[in-house]
HTML snippet that shows the backbone in 3Dmol.js (N, CA, C, O; Angstrom):
<script src="https://3Dmol.org/build/3Dmol-min.js"></script>
<div id="view" style="width:600px;height:400px;position:relative"></div>
<script>
const pdb = `
ATOM      1  N   MET A   1     -11.651 -32.301  -1.683  1.00  0.00           N
ATOM      2  CA  MET A   1     -10.833 -31.300  -1.045  1.00  0.00           C
ATOM      3  C   MET A   1     -10.121 -31.894   0.172  1.00  0.00           C
ATOM      4  O   MET A   1      -8.934 -31.644   0.382  1.00  0.00           O
ATOM      5  N   ARG A   2     -10.839 -32.671   0.963  1.00  0.00           N
ATOM      6  CA  ARG A   2     -10.218 -33.271   2.153  1.00  0.00           C
ATOM      7  C   ARG A   2      -9.044 -34.157   1.773  1.00  0.00           C
ATOM      8  O   ARG A   2      -8.025 -34.155   2.464  1.00  0.00           O
ATOM      9  N   ALA A   3      -9.163 -34.910   0.691  1.00  0.00           N
ATOM     10  CA  ALA A   3      -8.068 -35.778   0.248  1.00  0.00           C
ATOM     11  C   ALA A   3      -6.868 -34.936  -0.161  1.00  0.00           C
ATOM     12  O   ALA A   3      -5.733 -35.264   0.183  1.00  0.00           O
ATOM     13  N   TRP A   4      -7.108 -33.862  -0.886  1.00  0.00           N
ATOM     14  CA  TRP A   4      -6.008 -32.996  -1.322  1.00  0.00           C
ATOM     15  C   TRP A   4      -5.329 -32.360  -0.118  1.00  0.00           C
ATOM     16  O   TRP A   4      -4.101 -32.330  -0.042  1.00  0.00           O
ATOM     17  N   VAL A   5      -6.117 -31.852   0.821  1.00  0.00           N
ATOM     18  CA  VAL A   5      -5.558 -31.225   2.020  1.00  0.00           C
ATOM     19  C   VAL A   5      -4.730 -32.229   2.807  1.00  0.00           C
ATOM     20  O   VAL A   5      -3.667 -31.880   3.321  1.00  0.00           O
ATOM     21  N   ALA A   6      -5.195 -33.459   2.911  1.00  0.00           N
ATOM     22  CA  ALA A   6      -4.468 -34.495   3.660  1.00  0.00           C
ATOM     23  C   ALA A   6      -3.102 -34.774   3.049  1.00  0.00           C
ATOM     24  O   ALA A   6      -2.189 -35.202   3.755  1.00  0.00           O
ATOM     25  N   GLU A   7      -2.947 -34.542   1.755  1.00  0.00           N
ATOM     26  CA  GLU A   7      -1.666 -34.775   1.076  1.00  0.00           C
ATOM     27  C   GLU A   7      -0.678 -33.622   1.248  1.00  0.00           C
ATOM     28  O   GLU A   7       0.498 -33.764   0.911  1.00  0.00           O
ATOM     29  N   GLN A   8      -1.132 -32.498   1.759  1.00  0.00           N
ATOM     30  CA  GLN A   8      -0.287 -31.308   1.887  1.00  0.00           C
ATOM     31  C   GLN A   8       0.310 -31.253   3.289  1.00  0.00           C
ATOM     32  O   GLN A   8      -0.375 -30.890   4.245  1.00  0.00           O
ATOM     33  N   ASP A   9       1.582 -31.610   3.411  1.00  0.00           N
ATOM     34  CA  ASP A   9       2.199 -31.616   4.742  1.00  0.00           C
ATOM     35  C   ASP A   9       2.455 -30.205   5.275  1.00  0.00           C
ATOM     36  O   ASP A   9       2.680 -30.036   6.474  1.00  0.00           O
ATOM     37  N   TRP A  10       2.427 -29.211   4.425  1.00  0.00           N
ATOM     38  CA  TRP A  10       2.678 -27.835   4.832  1.00  0.00           C
ATOM     39  C   TRP A  10       1.403 -27.100   5.258  1.00  0.00           C
ATOM     40  O   TRP A  10       1.473 -25.992   5.789  1.00  0.00           O
ATOM     41  N   LEU A  11       0.248 -27.711   5.027  1.00  0.00           N
ATOM     42  CA  LEU A  11      -1.014 -27.026   5.230  1.00  0.00           C
ATOM     43  C   LEU A  11      -1.717 -27.531   6.482  1.00  0.00           C
ATOM     44  O   LEU A  11      -1.872 -28.735   6.685  1.00  0.00           O
ATOM     45  N   THR A  12      -2.136 -26.592   7.309  1.00  0.00           N
ATOM     46  CA  THR A  12      -2.920 -26.917   8.491  1.00  0.00           C
ATOM     47  C   THR A  12      -4.241 -26.168   8.397  1.00  0.00           C
ATOM     48  O   THR A  12      -4.257 -24.951   8.218  1.00  0.00           O
ATOM     49  N   LEU A  13      -5.335 -26.885   8.515  1.00  0.00           N
ATOM     50  CA  LEU A  13      -6.645 -26.259   8.489  1.00  0.00           C
ATOM     51  C   LEU A  13      -7.162 -26.060   9.906  1.00  0.00           C
ATOM     52  O   LEU A  13      -7.009 -26.921  10.772  1.00  0.00           O
ATOM     53  N   GLU A  14      -7.768 -24.922  10.113  1.00  0.00           N
ATOM     54  CA  GLU A  14      -8.367 -24.612  11.406  1.00  0.00           C
ATOM     55  C   GLU A  14      -9.858 -24.370  11.189  1.00  0.00           C
ATOM     56  O   GLU A  14     -10.243 -23.600  10.309  1.00  0.00           O
ATOM     57  N   ARG A  15     -10.668 -25.007  11.965  1.00  0.00           N
ATOM     58  CA  ARG A  15     -12.110 -24.758  11.898  1.00  0.00           C
ATOM     59  C   ARG A  15     -12.407 -23.456  12.624  1.00  0.00           C
ATOM     60  O   ARG A  15     -11.997 -23.260  13.768  1.00  0.00           O
ATOM     61  N   LEU A  16     -13.120 -22.576  11.947  1.00  0.00           N
ATOM     62  CA  LEU A  16     -13.490 -21.285  12.516  1.00  0.00           C
ATOM     63  C   LEU A  16     -15.009 -21.199  12.614  1.00  0.00           C
ATOM     64  O   LEU A  16     -15.726 -21.867  11.868  1.00  0.00           O
ATOM     65  N   PRO A  17     -15.486 -20.387  13.525  1.00  0.00           N
ATOM     66  CA  PRO A  17     -16.932 -20.188  13.603  1.00  0.00           C
ATOM     67  C   PRO A  17     -17.464 -19.598  12.292  1.00  0.00           C
ATOM     68  O   PRO A  17     -16.718 -18.985  11.529  1.00  0.00           O
ATOM     69  N   THR A  18     -18.748 -19.788  12.045  1.00  0.00           N
ATOM     70  CA  THR A  18     -19.351 -19.275  10.815  1.00  0.00           C
ATOM     71  C   THR A  18     -19.153 -17.769  10.683  1.00  0.00           C
ATOM     72  O   THR A  18     -18.794 -17.281   9.611  1.00  0.00           O
ATOM     73  N   TYR A  19     -19.380 -17.044  11.747  1.00  0.00           N
ATOM     74  CA  TYR A  19     -19.199 -15.597  11.731  1.00  0.00           C
ATOM     75  C   TYR A  19     -18.292 -15.219  12.890  1.00  0.00           C
ATOM     76  O   TYR A  19     -18.682 -15.320  14.053  1.00  0.00           O
ATOM     77  N   ALA A  20     -17.098 -14.790  12.571  1.00  0.00           N
ATOM     78  CA  ALA A  20     -16.137 -14.440  13.615  1.00  0.00           C
ATOM     79  C   ALA A  20     -15.323 -13.228  13.171  1.00  0.00           C
ATOM     80  O   ALA A  20     -14.156 -13.378  12.808  1.00  0.00           O
ATOM     81  N   PRO A  21     -15.909 -12.030  13.191  1.00  0.00           N
ATOM     82  CA  PRO A  21     -15.165 -10.854  12.739  1.00  0.00           C
ATOM     83  C   PRO A  21     -13.913 -10.587  13.567  1.00  0.00           C
ATOM     84  O   PRO A  21     -12.963  -9.980  13.071  1.00  0.00           O
ATOM     85  N   GLU A  22     -13.902 -11.034  14.828  1.00  0.00           N
ATOM     86  CA  GLU A  22     -12.710 -10.825  15.660  1.00  0.00           C
ATOM     87  C   GLU A  22     -11.526 -11.671  15.185  1.00  0.00           C
ATOM     88  O   GLU A  22     -10.391 -11.426  15.595  1.00  0.00           O
ATOM     89  N   LEU A  23     -11.778 -12.658  14.330  1.00  0.00           N
ATOM     90  CA  LEU A  23     -10.702 -13.491  13.776  1.00  0.00           C
ATOM     91  C   LEU A  23     -10.353 -13.089  12.351  1.00  0.00           C
ATOM     92  O   LEU A  23      -9.552 -13.760  11.700  1.00  0.00           O
ATOM     93  N   ASN A  24     -10.938 -12.010  11.859  1.00  0.00           N
ATOM     94  CA  ASN A  24     -10.701 -11.572  10.491  1.00  0.00           C
ATOM     95  C   ASN A  24      -9.934 -10.253  10.514  1.00  0.00           C
ATOM     96  O   ASN A  24     -10.503  -9.214  10.848  1.00  0.00           O
ATOM     97  N   PRO A  25      -8.643 -10.286  10.160  1.00  0.00           N
ATOM     98  CA  PRO A  25      -7.836  -9.060  10.214  1.00  0.00           C
ATOM     99  C   PRO A  25      -8.385  -7.946   9.328  1.00  0.00           C
ATOM    100  O   PRO A  25      -8.180  -6.769   9.625  1.00  0.00           O
ATOM    101  N   VAL A  26      -9.072  -8.292   8.256  1.00  0.00           N
ATOM    102  CA  VAL A  26      -9.622  -7.274   7.363  1.00  0.00           C
ATOM    103  C   VAL A  26     -10.666  -6.430   8.092  1.00  0.00           C
ATOM    104  O   VAL A  26     -10.819  -5.244   7.797  1.00  0.00           O
ATOM    105  N   GLU A  27     -11.379  -7.029   9.036  1.00  0.00           N
ATOM    106  CA  GLU A  27     -12.371  -6.272   9.811  1.00  0.00           C
ATOM    107  C   GLU A  27     -11.705  -5.134  10.583  1.00  0.00           C
ATOM    108  O   GLU A  27     -12.279  -4.052  10.703  1.00  0.00           O
ATOM    109  N   LEU A  28     -10.515  -5.365  11.100  1.00  0.00           N
ATOM    110  CA  LEU A  28      -9.802  -4.321  11.839  1.00  0.00           C
ATOM    111  C   LEU A  28      -9.338  -3.204  10.902  1.00  0.00           C
ATOM    112  O   LEU A  28      -9.368  -2.029  11.267  1.00  0.00           O
ATOM    113  N   LEU A  29      -8.910  -3.575   9.701  1.00  0.00           N
ATOM    114  CA  LEU A  29      -8.497  -2.562   8.733  1.00  0.00           C
ATOM    115  C   LEU A  29      -9.707  -1.743   8.281  1.00  0.00           C
ATOM    116  O   LEU A  29      -9.627  -0.521   8.149  1.00  0.00           O
ATOM    117  N   TRP A  30     -10.817  -2.425   8.049  1.00  0.00           N
ATOM    118  CA  TRP A  30     -12.043  -1.735   7.663  1.00  0.00           C
ATOM    119  C   TRP A  30     -12.488  -0.797   8.789  1.00  0.00           C
ATOM    120  O   TRP A  30     -12.935   0.320   8.526  1.00  0.00           O
ATOM    121  N   SER A  31     -12.369  -1.243  10.021  1.00  0.00           N
ATOM    122  CA  SER A  31     -12.733  -0.420  11.168  1.00  0.00           C
ATOM    123  C   SER A  31     -11.885   0.847  11.215  1.00  0.00           C
ATOM    124  O   SER A  31     -12.398   1.928  11.503  1.00  0.00           O
ATOM    125  N   SER A  32     -10.604   0.718  10.935  1.00  0.00           N
ATOM    126  CA  SER A  32      -9.714   1.870  10.924  1.00  0.00           C
ATOM    127  C   SER A  32     -10.154   2.883   9.869  1.00  0.00           C
ATOM    128  O   SER A  32     -10.165   4.089  10.117  1.00  0.00           O
ATOM    129  N   LEU A  33     -10.510   2.386   8.712  1.00  0.00           N
ATOM    130  CA  LEU A  33     -10.963   3.256   7.630  1.00  0.00           C
ATOM    131  C   LEU A  33     -12.274   3.956   8.015  1.00  0.00           C
ATOM    132  O   LEU A  33     -12.442   5.146   7.746  1.00  0.00           O
ATOM    133  N   LYS A  34     -13.191   3.228   8.636  1.00  0.00           N
ATOM    134  CA  LYS A  34     -14.479   3.816   9.030  1.00  0.00           C
ATOM    135  C   LYS A  34     -14.312   4.842  10.148  1.00  0.00           C
ATOM    136  O   LYS A  34     -15.085   5.796  10.228  1.00  0.00           O
ATOM    137  N   LYS A  35     -13.314   4.658  11.011  1.00  0.00           N
ATOM    138  CA  LYS A  35     -13.132   5.588  12.130  1.00  0.00           C
ATOM    139  C   LYS A  35     -12.408   6.864  11.722  1.00  0.00           C
ATOM    140  O   LYS A  35     -12.462   7.865  12.436  1.00  0.00           O
ATOM    141  N   ARG A  36     -11.733   6.833  10.581  1.00  0.00           N
ATOM    142  CA  ARG A  36     -10.991   8.032  10.178  1.00  0.00           C
ATOM    143  C   ARG A  36     -11.603   8.670   8.935  1.00  0.00           C
ATOM    144  O   ARG A  36     -12.296   9.684   9.031  1.00  0.00           O
ATOM    145  N   GLU A  37     -11.353   8.089   7.787  1.00  0.00           N
ATOM    146  CA  GLU A  37     -11.770   8.721   6.539  1.00  0.00           C
ATOM    147  C   GLU A  37     -13.293   8.768   6.357  1.00  0.00           C
ATOM    148  O   GLU A  37     -13.817   9.703   5.751  1.00  0.00           O
ATOM    149  N   LEU A  38     -13.991   7.772   6.875  1.00  0.00           N
ATOM    150  CA  LEU A  38     -15.441   7.717   6.662  1.00  0.00           C
ATOM    151  C   LEU A  38     -16.257   8.185   7.862  1.00  0.00           C
ATOM    152  O   LEU A  38     -17.487   8.209   7.809  1.00  0.00           O
ATOM    153  N   ALA A  39     -15.573   8.557   8.942  1.00  0.00           N
ATOM    154  CA  ALA A  39     -16.280   9.009  10.149  1.00  0.00           C
ATOM    155  C   ALA A  39     -17.035  10.304   9.858  1.00  0.00           C
ATOM    156  O   ALA A  39     -16.470  11.254   9.317  1.00  0.00           O
ATOM    157  N   ASN A  40     -18.290  10.330  10.215  1.00  0.00           N
ATOM    158  CA  ASN A  40     -19.139  11.528  10.062  1.00  0.00           C
ATOM    159  C   ASN A  40     -19.218  12.029   8.626  1.00  0.00           C
ATOM    160  O   ASN A  40     -19.508  13.203   8.393  1.00  0.00           O
ATOM    161  N   LEU A  41     -18.968  11.166   7.679  1.00  0.00           N
ATOM    162  CA  LEU A  41     -19.041  11.563   6.275  1.00  0.00           C
ATOM    163  C   LEU A  41     -20.492  11.449   5.810  1.00  0.00           C
ATOM    164  O   LEU A  41     -21.057  10.358   5.740  1.00  0.00           O
ATOM    165  N   ALA A  42     -21.065  12.578   5.501  1.00  0.00           N
ATOM    166  CA  ALA A  42     -22.426  12.613   4.962  1.00  0.00           C
ATOM    167  C   ALA A  42     -22.363  13.452   3.697  1.00  0.00           C
ATOM    168  O   ALA A  42     -22.219  14.673   3.751  1.00  0.00           O
ATOM    169  N   ASP A  43     -22.470  12.795   2.582  1.00  0.00           N
ATOM    170  CA  ASP A  43     -22.319  13.500   1.321  1.00  0.00           C
ATOM    171  C   ASP A  43     -23.432  13.105   0.374  1.00  0.00           C
ATOM    172  O   ASP A  43     -24.022  12.032   0.502  1.00  0.00           O
ATOM    173  N   ASP A  44     -23.710  13.967  -0.566  1.00  0.00           N
ATOM    174  CA  ASP A  44     -24.760  13.715  -1.543  1.00  0.00           C
ATOM    175  C   ASP A  44     -24.285  12.877  -2.719  1.00  0.00           C
ATOM    176  O   ASP A  44     -25.102  12.376  -3.491  1.00  0.00           O
ATOM    177  N   HIS A  45     -22.984  12.719  -2.863  1.00  0.00           N
ATOM    178  CA  HIS A  45     -22.439  12.056  -4.045  1.00  0.00           C
ATOM    179  C   HIS A  45     -21.626  10.829  -3.657  1.00  0.00           C
ATOM    180  O   HIS A  45     -20.752  10.892  -2.792  1.00  0.00           O
ATOM    181  N   LEU A  46     -21.924   9.727  -4.303  1.00  0.00           N
ATOM    182  CA  LEU A  46     -21.196   8.490  -4.057  1.00  0.00           C
ATOM    183  C   LEU A  46     -19.719   8.638  -4.414  1.00  0.00           C
ATOM    184  O   LEU A  46     -18.868   7.992  -3.802  1.00  0.00           O
ATOM    185  N   ALA A  47     -19.415   9.469  -5.381  1.00  0.00           N
ATOM    186  CA  ALA A  47     -18.022   9.680  -5.784  1.00  0.00           C
ATOM    187  C   ALA A  47     -17.198  10.243  -4.627  1.00  0.00           C
ATOM    188  O   ALA A  47     -16.020   9.911  -4.493  1.00  0.00           O
ATOM    189  N   ASP A  48     -17.800  11.086  -3.793  1.00  0.00           N
ATOM    190  CA  ASP A  48     -17.075  11.642  -2.645  1.00  0.00           C
ATOM    191  C   ASP A  48     -16.781  10.562  -1.608  1.00  0.00           C
ATOM    192  O   ASP A  48     -15.718  10.560  -0.989  1.00  0.00           O
ATOM    193  N   VAL A  49     -17.718   9.656  -1.425  1.00  0.00           N
ATOM    194  CA  VAL A  49     -17.499   8.526  -0.516  1.00  0.00           C
ATOM    195  C   VAL A  49     -16.396   7.630  -1.070  1.00  0.00           C
ATOM    196  O   VAL A  49     -15.533   7.168  -0.324  1.00  0.00           O
ATOM    197  N   ALA A  50     -16.426   7.387  -2.375  1.00  0.00           N
ATOM    198  CA  ALA A  50     -15.389   6.575  -3.012  1.00  0.00           C
ATOM    199  C   ALA A  50     -14.020   7.237  -2.876  1.00  0.00           C
ATOM    200  O   ALA A  50     -13.024   6.555  -2.631  1.00  0.00           O
ATOM    201  N   ASP A  51     -13.963   8.558  -3.032  1.00  0.00           N
ATOM    202  CA  ASP A  51     -12.688   9.275  -2.879  1.00  0.00           C
ATOM    203  C   ASP A  51     -12.161   9.163  -1.450  1.00  0.00           C
ATOM    204  O   ASP A  51     -10.966   8.948  -1.245  1.00  0.00           O
ATOM    205  N   ALA A  52     -13.037   9.305  -0.472  1.00  0.00           N
ATOM    206  CA  ALA A  52     -12.615   9.187   0.930  1.00  0.00           C
ATOM    207  C   ALA A  52     -12.138   7.771   1.225  1.00  0.00           C
ATOM    208  O   ALA A  52     -11.157   7.579   1.944  1.00  0.00           O
ATOM    209  N   THR A  53     -12.829   6.787   0.671  1.00  0.00           N
ATOM    210  CA  THR A  53     -12.431   5.384   0.865  1.00  0.00           C
ATOM    211  C   THR A  53     -11.066   5.137   0.246  1.00  0.00           C
ATOM    212  O   THR A  53     -10.211   4.488   0.849  1.00  0.00           O
ATOM    213  N   GLU A  54     -10.864   5.653  -0.958  1.00  0.00           N
ATOM    214  CA  GLU A  54      -9.563   5.482  -1.626  1.00  0.00           C
ATOM    215  C   GLU A  54      -8.444   6.147  -0.818  1.00  0.00           C
ATOM    216  O   GLU A  54      -7.351   5.593  -0.703  1.00  0.00           O
ATOM    217  N   LYS A  55      -8.708   7.308  -0.269  1.00  0.00           N
ATOM    218  CA  LYS A  55      -7.718   7.992   0.574  1.00  0.00           C
ATOM    219  C   LYS A  55      -7.349   7.109   1.771  1.00  0.00           C
ATOM    220  O   LYS A  55      -6.176   6.990   2.124  1.00  0.00           O
ATOM    221  N   GLY A  56      -8.362   6.492   2.390  1.00  0.00           N
ATOM    222  CA  GLY A  56      -8.101   5.603   3.520  1.00  0.00           C
ATOM    223  C   GLY A  56      -7.309   4.373   3.122  1.00  0.00           C
ATOM    224  O   GLY A  56      -6.425   3.936   3.859  1.00  0.00           O
ATOM    225  N   ILE A  57      -7.615   3.819   1.978  1.00  0.00           N
ATOM    226  CA  ILE A  57      -6.869   2.649   1.495  1.00  0.00           C
ATOM    227  C   ILE A  57      -5.418   3.011   1.260  1.00  0.00           C
ATOM    228  O   ILE A  57      -4.521   2.228   1.572  1.00  0.00           O
ATOM    229  N   HIS A  58      -5.180   4.195   0.712  1.00  0.00           N
ATOM    230  CA  HIS A  58      -3.794   4.643   0.523  1.00  0.00           C
ATOM    231  C   HIS A  58      -3.083   4.787   1.870  1.00  0.00           C
ATOM    232  O   HIS A  58      -1.916   4.417   2.003  1.00  0.00           O
ATOM    233  N   ARG A  59      -3.787   5.323   2.862  1.00  0.00           N
ATOM    234  CA  ARG A  59      -3.182   5.444   4.198  1.00  0.00           C
ATOM    235  C   ARG A  59      -2.804   4.070   4.745  1.00  0.00           C
ATOM    236  O   ARG A  59      -1.709   3.889   5.277  1.00  0.00           O
ATOM    237  N   LEU A  60      -3.708   3.108   4.612  1.00  0.00           N
ATOM    238  CA  LEU A  60      -3.430   1.756   5.094  1.00  0.00           C
ATOM    239  C   LEU A  60      -2.262   1.124   4.336  1.00  0.00           C
ATOM    240  O   LEU A  60      -1.436   0.429   4.927  1.00  0.00           O
ATOM    241  N   ASN A  61      -2.199   1.367   3.031  1.00  0.00           N
ATOM    242  CA  ASN A  61      -1.123   0.796   2.208  1.00  0.00           C
ATOM    243  C   ASN A  61       0.238   1.390   2.544  1.00  0.00           C
ATOM    244  O   ASN A  61       1.263   0.738   2.345  1.00  0.00           O
ATOM    245  N   HIS A  62       0.258   2.606   3.046  1.00  0.00           N
ATOM    246  CA  HIS A  62       1.542   3.257   3.348  1.00  0.00           C
ATOM    247  C   HIS A  62       2.098   2.870   4.710  1.00  0.00           C
ATOM    248  O   HIS A  62       3.165   3.343   5.100  1.00  0.00           O
ATOM    249  N   ASN A  63       1.397   2.027   5.426  1.00  0.00           N
ATOM    250  CA  ASN A  63       1.873   1.536   6.717  1.00  0.00           C
ATOM    251  C   ASN A  63       1.975   0.015   6.629  1.00  0.00           C
ATOM    252  O   ASN A  63       1.015  -0.679   6.961  1.00  0.00           O
ATOM    253  N   PRO A  64       3.129  -0.523   6.185  1.00  0.00           N
ATOM    254  CA  PRO A  64       3.248  -1.966   5.972  1.00  0.00           C
ATOM    255  C   PRO A  64       3.120  -2.795   7.246  1.00  0.00           C
ATOM    256  O   PRO A  64       2.905  -4.004   7.162  1.00  0.00           O
ATOM    257  N   GLN A  65       3.243  -2.190   8.413  1.00  0.00           N
ATOM    258  CA  GLN A  65       3.101  -2.932   9.660  1.00  0.00           C
ATOM    259  C   GLN A  65       1.636  -3.087  10.076  1.00  0.00           C
ATOM    260  O   GLN A  65       1.310  -3.961  10.880  1.00  0.00           O
ATOM    261  N   LEU A  66       0.762  -2.252   9.539  1.00  0.00           N
ATOM    262  CA  LEU A  66      -0.639  -2.267   9.960  1.00  0.00           C
ATOM    263  C   LEU A  66      -1.327  -3.609   9.704  1.00  0.00           C
ATOM    264  O   LEU A  66      -1.988  -4.116  10.611  1.00  0.00           O
ATOM    265  N   PRO A  67      -1.206  -4.209   8.518  1.00  0.00           N
ATOM    266  CA  PRO A  67      -1.834  -5.529   8.339  1.00  0.00           C
ATOM    267  C   PRO A  67      -1.296  -6.581   9.307  1.00  0.00           C
ATOM    268  O   PRO A  67      -2.050  -7.432   9.779  1.00  0.00           O
ATOM    269  N   TRP A  68      -0.002  -6.526   9.603  1.00  0.00           N
ATOM    270  CA  TRP A  68       0.585  -7.491  10.541  1.00  0.00           C
ATOM    271  C   TRP A  68       0.054  -7.267  11.948  1.00  0.00           C
ATOM    272  O   TRP A  68      -0.173  -8.226  12.685  1.00  0.00           O
ATOM    273  N   SER A  69      -0.147  -5.998  12.329  1.00  0.00           N
ATOM    274  CA  SER A  69      -0.677  -5.742  13.668  1.00  0.00           C
ATOM    275  C   SER A  69      -2.140  -6.185  13.749  1.00  0.00           C
ATOM    276  O   SER A  69      -2.585  -6.663  14.792  1.00  0.00           O
ATOM    277  N   ALA A  70      -2.888  -6.029  12.656  1.00  0.00           N
ATOM    278  CA  ALA A  70      -4.272  -6.512  12.635  1.00  0.00           C
ATOM    279  C   ALA A  70      -4.308  -8.029  12.780  1.00  0.00           C
ATOM    280  O   ALA A  70      -5.159  -8.569  13.486  1.00  0.00           O
ATOM    281  N   LEU A  71      -3.388  -8.711  12.114  1.00  0.00           N
ATOM    282  CA  LEU A  71      -3.302 -10.171  12.231  1.00  0.00           C
ATOM    283  C   LEU A  71      -2.928 -10.563  13.659  1.00  0.00           C
ATOM    284  O   LEU A  71      -3.517 -11.484  14.225  1.00  0.00           O
ATOM    285  N   ALA A  72      -1.957  -9.873  14.237  1.00  0.00           N
ATOM    286  CA  ALA A  72      -1.539 -10.179  15.611  1.00  0.00           C
ATOM    287  C   ALA A  72      -2.697  -9.984  16.584  1.00  0.00           C
ATOM    288  O   ALA A  72      -2.828 -10.737  17.549  1.00  0.00           O
ATOM    289  N   HIS A  73      -3.526  -8.993  16.342  1.00  0.00           N
ATOM    290  CA  HIS A  73      -4.669  -8.725  17.218  1.00  0.00           C
ATOM    291  C   HIS A  73      -5.657  -9.889  17.243  1.00  0.00           C
ATOM    292  O   HIS A  73      -6.325 -10.113  18.252  1.00  0.00           O
ATOM    293  N   THR A  74      -5.751 -10.625  16.144  1.00  0.00           N
ATOM    294  CA  THR A  74      -6.673 -11.760  16.083  1.00  0.00           C
ATOM    295  C   THR A  74      -6.170 -12.958  16.880  1.00  0.00           C
ATOM    296  O   THR A  74      -6.953 -13.821  17.276  1.00  0.00           O
ATOM    297  N   GLY A  75      -4.850 -13.008  17.115  1.00  0.00           N
ATOM    298  CA  GLY A  75      -4.275 -14.171  17.784  1.00  0.00           C
ATOM    299  C   GLY A  75      -3.920 -15.281  16.808  1.00  0.00           C
ATOM    300  O   GLY A  75      -3.377 -16.311  17.208  1.00  0.00           O
ATOM    301  N   LEU A  76      -4.225 -15.077  15.523  1.00  0.00           N
ATOM    302  CA  LEU A  76      -3.877 -16.062  14.500  1.00  0.00           C
ATOM    303  C   LEU A  76      -2.468 -15.800  14.007  1.00  0.00           C
ATOM    304  O   LEU A  76      -1.941 -14.703  14.191  1.00  0.00           O
ATOM    305  N   THR A  77      -1.860 -16.777  13.393  1.00  0.00           N
ATOM    306  CA  THR A  77      -0.504 -16.611  12.863  1.00  0.00           C
ATOM    307  C   THR A  77      -0.439 -17.154  11.444  1.00  0.00           C
ATOM    308  O   THR A  77      -1.278 -17.951  11.024  1.00  0.00           O
ATOM    309  N   VAL A  78       0.566 -16.711  10.724  1.00  0.00           N
ATOM    310  CA  VAL A  78       0.901 -17.244   9.403  1.00  0.00           C
ATOM    311  C   VAL A  78       2.382 -17.555   9.399  1.00  0.00           C
ATOM    312  O   VAL A  78       3.125 -17.085  10.260  1.00  0.00           O
ATOM    313  N   GLN A  79       2.803 -18.331   8.452  1.00  0.00           N
ATOM    314  CA  GLN A  79       4.223 -18.618   8.320  1.00  0.00           C
ATOM    315  C   GLN A  79       4.779 -17.767   7.201  1.00  0.00           C
ATOM    316  O   GLN A  79       4.169 -17.756   6.132  1.00  0.00           O
ATOM    317  N   PRO A  80       5.860 -17.065   7.345  1.00  0.00           N
ATOM    318  CA  PRO A  80       6.712 -16.958   8.522  1.00  0.00           C
ATOM    319  C   PRO A  80       6.002 -16.187   9.631  1.00  0.00           C
ATOM    320  O   PRO A  80       5.107 -15.389   9.350  1.00  0.00           O
ATOM    321  N   PRO A  81       6.384 -16.412  10.878  1.00  0.00           N
ATOM    322  CA  PRO A  81       5.678 -15.798  11.998  1.00  0.00           C
ATOM    323  C   PRO A  81       5.928 -14.300  12.154  1.00  0.00           C
ATOM    324  O   PRO A  81       5.245 -13.645  12.941  1.00  0.00           O
ATOM    325  N   HIS A  82       6.886 -13.751  11.425  1.00  0.00           N
ATOM    326  CA  HIS A  82       7.210 -12.332  11.550  1.00  0.00           C
ATOM    327  C   HIS A  82       7.058 -11.663  10.196  1.00  0.00           C
ATOM    328  O   HIS A  82       7.195 -12.320   9.164  1.00  0.00           O
ATOM    329  N   PRO A  83       6.779 -10.372  10.183  1.00  0.00           N
ATOM    330  CA  PRO A  83       6.676  -9.687   8.899  1.00  0.00           C
ATOM    331  C   PRO A  83       7.990  -9.785   8.138  1.00  0.00           C
ATOM    332  O   PRO A  83       9.058  -9.830   8.747  1.00  0.00           O
ATOM    333  N   PRO A  84       7.919  -9.817   6.823  1.00  0.00           N
ATOM    334  CA  PRO A  84       9.154  -9.858   6.046  1.00  0.00           C
ATOM    335  C   PRO A  84       9.962  -8.594   6.276  1.00  0.00           C
ATOM    336  O   PRO A  84       9.410  -7.547   6.613  1.00  0.00           O
ATOM    337  N   ASN A  85      11.255  -8.695   6.096  1.00  0.00           N
ATOM    338  CA  ASN A  85      12.103  -7.503   6.217  1.00  0.00           C
ATOM    339  C   ASN A  85      11.712  -6.530   5.137  1.00  0.00           C
ATOM    340  O   ASN A  85      11.617  -6.886   3.963  1.00  0.00           O
ATOM    341  N   LEU A  86      11.490  -5.309   5.538  1.00  0.00           N
ATOM    342  CA  LEU A  86      11.084  -4.280   4.588  1.00  0.00           C
ATOM    343  C   LEU A  86      12.246  -3.329   4.350  1.00  0.00           C
ATOM    344  O   LEU A  86      12.964  -2.951   5.275  1.00  0.00           O
ATOM    345  N   ARG A  87      12.410  -2.956   3.095  1.00  0.00           N
ATOM    346  CA  ARG A  87      13.450  -1.983   2.780  1.00  0.00           C
ATOM    347  C   ARG A  87      13.020  -0.627   3.330  1.00  0.00           C
ATOM    348  O   ARG A  87      11.825  -0.337   3.397  1.00  0.00           O
ATOM    349  N   LYS A  88      13.967   0.194   3.719  1.00  0.00           N
ATOM    350  CA  LYS A  88      13.658   1.492   4.302  1.00  0.00           C
ATOM    351  C   LYS A  88      13.043   2.444   3.291  1.00  0.00           C
ATOM    352  O   LYS A  88      12.366   3.397   3.676  1.00  0.00           O
ATOM    353  N   ASP A  89      13.267   2.203   1.999  1.00  0.00           N
ATOM    354  CA  ASP A  89      12.729   3.106   0.989  1.00  0.00           C
ATOM    355  C   ASP A  89      11.307   2.737   0.592  1.00  0.00           C
ATOM    356  O   ASP A  89      10.764   3.340  -0.334  1.00  0.00           O
ATOM    357  N   GLN A  90      10.674   1.757   1.267  1.00  0.00           N
ATOM    358  CA  GLN A  90       9.289   1.400   0.943  1.00  0.00           C
ATOM    359  C   GLN A  90       8.320   2.275   1.664  1.00  0.00           C
ATOM    360  O   GLN A  90       7.110   2.115   1.508  1.00  0.00           O
TER     361      GLN A  90
END
`;
const viewer = $3Dmol.createViewer("view");
viewer.addModel(pdb, "pdb");
viewer.setStyle({}, {cartoon: {color: "spectrum"}});
viewer.zoomTo();
viewer.render();
</script>
């Protein structure tokens, strides 16, 4: 793997701590879901929890800037450095 990575001029590897949720944008999205759709949810049926989770995922999917803001919160970047131009009808 190291040899292959060394041949890729476009790829930069960063060493990260073993456990660093503050550097994982998905943790922020999961936190948002837990604070809204799953907050105080106590139900007898797993299907109800799954429905609430799906509702939260739909909410996250309908805000295309949210993943980018979660990434910005970590201080990490990807190329291109800005979100792609989004059509207004999305």
